[in-house]
N, C-alpha and C positions, 0 to 999 in steps of 0.2 A: 529709967527710960527705953531701955532696953523691953524690962522684961513689961513695962505697962505696956508697949508695943504689941508685944507678942500677947497680951491677955486680947487688947482690942482686937487683933486680926481674930482670933480665934472665939472671941464674942461674937465679930459679922459673921463667922463662916457658921457658927451655932442658927443664927438666928437667919440667914437665907435660905434654910429648907423652907420654915414656919413660913418666912414671905411668899416662896414660890408656892406651899402648897393652899396658902389662903387663897389665889384665885380658882375659880372652878376648871376645870376640866374636860374637854369636851371626851366625848366616849361612843364608841363603837360596836353595832350590835350584829350580829350575824344569827341566823335563823330560817326557820320552816316553815313555812304554813300551808297552811291548806288554798289551794287554789280558786277562789270565789268562780269565776268561770274558765270556760274553755283555752281561751286564748293568753290567757294566765300560763295555765302548764303548758301548754302548746309555742310557749316564747321560751321557759325553762329552759326543754326539752329539746330545742332547737340552740340555744345559748349552749349547751352540754357537750352536743353534735361537734358544733363551729370549735369549739376548745378542744374535743378529742382532733378532729381532723387538723387544725396547725398545731399540734404537737406532732404528727406523723406528715405534715407537709414536708419536709426537706426530704422525707425519704422517695416521697410520690414522686417530685418535682428532678430530683435525682435518679429514678430509677423508668422513668415514664421519657426521658430525653438521650442527647448523646453521649452523656458523661462516663455511663459504664463503662463503651469501648474505649472512651480518650485514656481515660485512666488506667484502664489494664495493660495499655499497649506503651504508655509512658511508664510504666510499672514492669514490663518484657524487656524496654529499651537502657535504664540502669541495670536492669539484673543481668542484662547480655553483656554489657560493657564493663561488668565485676567491679565497680567503684561503690558498691556497698550502699551508702547512706548518700551517696552525690548526683543528682541533687537532691534536698530535704524534702520529706515526705509534704510539708509545707509547700516546695516550689512546683511540686508534681499535683497538688490538689489545685492550686491556685490555677494553674496554668490547665487544666482539663476544668475548672469552672469557665475562666473566660474563653475557651476554645467551644463550648459548649453554649455561654451564650452568644459567641457569634454565629455558630451553627444553627440556632434553635430563633435567632433571633426574626425571619420571615414568620414562623409559627406562633411568637409570642406576640407581634406585630398583627397577626390574626385577630388572634385571641382580644385585644387589646378593641380594635373596631369595629367587632360582630356582636363583643359579649359583656366589657366593661364599662366602655365607653357609651353604648347604649342603656344599660343599667343606671350606671350610673345618673344621666339623663331623663330616668323613668321613663324611657319610650318601650322597654321589655320588662317581663315579671323576673323575681326571682330564676324560675325553674326555666325558662326559654334562656336567662344568660347562661345556667349551666351548660345546657343542648349545647348552647352557639360555643359556648367555652370549649368543651370537649371535644368536638368537632375536625379540628384544625391539629389537634395532636392526636386523636386517633388514625387522620391521614398521614401523618408523620413516619406514628408504627406498623403503620399497615403497610408503607412502605419499605421499611427495615424489617418486616418477619418475613421469616421462609416459610414459605407453606406445609414444610414438615411438622414445625413447630405446631405452628394453627395449628393444623389435625393431630396431633398427640393432645394437644388441650381439648379439643371438642372432643377425642374420643374416650379421654377421662370425664368429661362430663355427660357421656352417652347421650348428647344432644343429635339431631339429622344435621345431615347436611347443608349447610346454609347458602343459600340462594344467593343473596348478593354483602357486601361487607354491612354493612346496617343490621344485619340477623346474630352477626357475632358480641355478645357481648363485652366490656371494658375489661370487665374482671376476667376474661378469658383471654382477651387481646395480651394485658400486658406482663404477664408470666411467660407467655409465647414471643412478646418480643424484648422480655431482660434473657432469654435463651438464646433467642440467633444473636443478640447482642455479645452475649458472651462468648458462642462459635467463633464469629467472625475477628474478635479479640483475639481470641488464642491463634487462630489464622495466622493474622497479621503478628502476633508475638515468635511464631515459627519460623516465618519468613526472615523476619529480623535476627535471631536465633544465628543463623545459617552462615554469615559472613564471619559471625564471629566465634563460635565453632571453630570456621576452617582455621583460623591464627592459632586460636587455642593448640590444635593439634600440629600444623607448621611448628611451632614453638616449642612442645614438646617432644616431637621426633627429632628437632634441631640439638636440644638439652642432651636424650639420649644416645645419639650417636655423639656429642662429644662428651660423654660418661657423667653426664653433671644431672646423677638422677635423683640424687638427694637435696637440687634446688627446684622451689615450688614453681610449676610453669606460668601460672599466675601472674604470678611477679613480674617477669620478661614482657610476658604477653601482653598486659595492661598499657603500657605505653604504647605499643604500636597500634593496640584498638582505640584508645584515645585521637591517635595521631590519622587514624580511617576516618574515624569519625568525624575529626574535624575537617580532611581535605574533600572529601566527599560531603559535607555541611549536610551532615546527619539531622540534626534538628530541622534544617526547612523541608528536605525532604520526608521527616517520620511525619511533622504538621501538614507538610501540604496533602502527602497521600490521604492524613487522617480526614483531613474537610473535605477531600474529592471523593470520599468512598461515601460521604451522605448523598452526594449528588446524585 
């Protein structure tokens, strides 16, 4: 009986593919053909451009917002304390993202009210929506960009000195804004390093005076740096200063 059961099961397994392949399967055809009208070609080009923009959209959003300054300063705090990977990278990036959302909320609200909602309701065209969406972001970047950085990129492009902000292209404004954010982030990082550096120097001097030159000062100074950071409510001070620096 066991042998007959085995043969019956084997017969069912052999017949199953036949029953499955007997049913027609749907086919998918992908190819390129000549456009019969100009509108068809234009649609294809728009789709390709949209896919390209979507692939670089995260970088564009991060590089035109407060994310640069925040994530660099938080990284400086971690290195200044000497805690290696504490907090982890995921925590640093997550905190930087949510702080970015908090700071950029007024700008994105203007983009939604002036561009997205009117475009969804068919009140403005696609081009008008794009211009209306870029305007609040440009205003934010102008408020955080140093004149020296703007002058540098204007000089590189060889364009005449602009009379008003509208004369500066977005492609010139974005790298100027990024350089300004990097400069401010490193300035804040320098100020954060000073108190922790003082603690390291004091601990190293005490260890040398006690003749304990073989003991790494970092091991002794780390608890004191953590204690100082907790006593002064360091995360509140750093985050509060970061948020106020954009106001």
